[in-house]
N, C-alpha and C positions, 0 to 999 in steps of 0.2 A: 143364222150366223155362221161362217165357215172359219173354220179352223186350219192353220196350215201348219202343219209337222215336218216340213222340211228346214232342215238345216240351212242349207243353204240357197240366197236367195237369186231365183233364175233372173231375176232384173238385172245382175251387176253382169257387165260385161267378162267375161274371158280373156284372159291372157293367151299368147301361145306358148304352147309346152316349152320351146328352143330358146324363147327370153329368160328362162328360169335356168335354163342347162347355161346359157351364154353369159349371164352373172356370176355364175360360181365359178366359170372359168376365169373371168375377169380378175375375181378376187382372188384366187388362185393365185395367176400371173402377178400380182401386185404380193401377194406374198413371199414368192420366189426372189423378184427384185430386191426387196426389203434383204432377206437372207443374206444377197448375195451382198449387198452394199454394209449391212451389219458384220460379217465376214472380213471387211476390210481393214477393222479398225485393230489399232496396234492393241494387243491384250496386257503390256505393261502400262499404256493409259486408261484403256477402260479401266485395270483391276484399280488407279490410283483415283479415278472417280468414284468408283464405289467406295473405295475407304474413304475420300472425304466426303459421300453422303451419309456415309454413319458415324463422322467424326474419329476415325482410327486414324489417328497419326503415324503408326509403324507403318518403314515401307516396304519391306515384305520380313515374314518370319524368320525364326533363325534356323539355319542350316538343319538338317536332321542329323543328328551324331549316329557316325555309324561303328565309330573305334575309339580305343583313347589308351594310355598310356599316363606313365607318373613320373616326375623326377624328386627323387626322397633325398632323406639326408642333410637337412636343411638344420643348422644348429640354433636354439631359440635368440629370437632378435638378429638373427641374418637372413642375408637373404642370397648367399652364396650356395649353391645344392654344392652335394655331398657325391651323390648318384646320380648322371647324365647319360651315362655310356645305354642304356638299355633304351631311352628315350630319345637319344641323338637316332640310334640306330633304326627305332620305329618309325618316325618322324620323315629321316630319310626314304623307305620304303611305304609308309603308306600316304603319304604326298604329292605319290607320281603324278594324280588324276590331279587336271586342273580345273574339272568340277569341285573340287572340295576347298573347305576351307578350316583353318587348325584355330581352334580357340584355347586360348592358354589361362586359366585359376589358378590365381598365387593364392595359394591358402595359409591363413593361420592358425596355432589350434585354442586360440581364445582365453590364454592365460595374461596372466600378469608380466614374466617373463617375454611373448612372443610378440614382442610392437615394437615398431621403428627405436634405436635408442636415438634421433636426433629429436623428436615431433612425438613418443611416448602414443603412436596412433598405430594398431593392426590391421585397419587399412591400407594404409601409407605400406607396410612391408610388405604385404599379400600382394598391390601391385609391381614395387622393386622385385620380389618375387617371381612373378609372370614375367615381368622384363628382363631380367634375368637370365629365366630360360629361353627366350625369346631371341636375347643377342646372340646366345650360345648357337641356337638354329640354324639363324642367320650367317653367324662369321663362318660356320663349317660348312654353308652349302644346302642344308635339310629341307629348305623352303623359301620360297618365295619372301620377302617381308609385308609385299601387299597381299597376301591369301591369311595374315595372322592377324588375329584379333582376341587383345586381351581383357581379362576379367578380375575380379577378386571375389572371395570365399571366406567361408569361418568352418573347418573341418579338423586338417591335420597340418603340420609341418609341410608341406607339399607343394609343388605344381601339378597340376592335375592337363594333360594333350586332350583335345579333344575332337577327331575327326568328323566334319560336320560333310556331309552333303547338299550344293549349292542345286543341283540341275544344270539348265544350261543358262544361268544367267549372268549377266554380263558384270 
């Protein structure tokens, strides 16, 4: 009885070495063309497709905040700001870059006296404060209205102006 110790079967036909190299080259060429085709995808559409795949509904993250100012001097229950000169001057200089967006957050202090007099609602008064500051900025041509976002919050009797960098988003 003869035992064969060879790992390779000598009866198996051999392939030419250039054939393996040609297969590798073909796969590299296909990969290159796939890469070229993938780089032509609109990044916004690609991001929307990824978000949809994960069930996320937010179109884009909030702009990165880079600077802020406040409008203060609101009386309890009032949406009329007292001190807006510094916020107005700040907005004029800070909003020069068109890649920025201004978020105005109207706030109430959370007390029973600091609510809207007609509805008794704190969030409505906070929204009125944000709107009043936005109207002041627009009236004085400090920023384009399309670059303003309003929001509400609780903290103090003020409006917080946050300048956010959006990058090159449309």
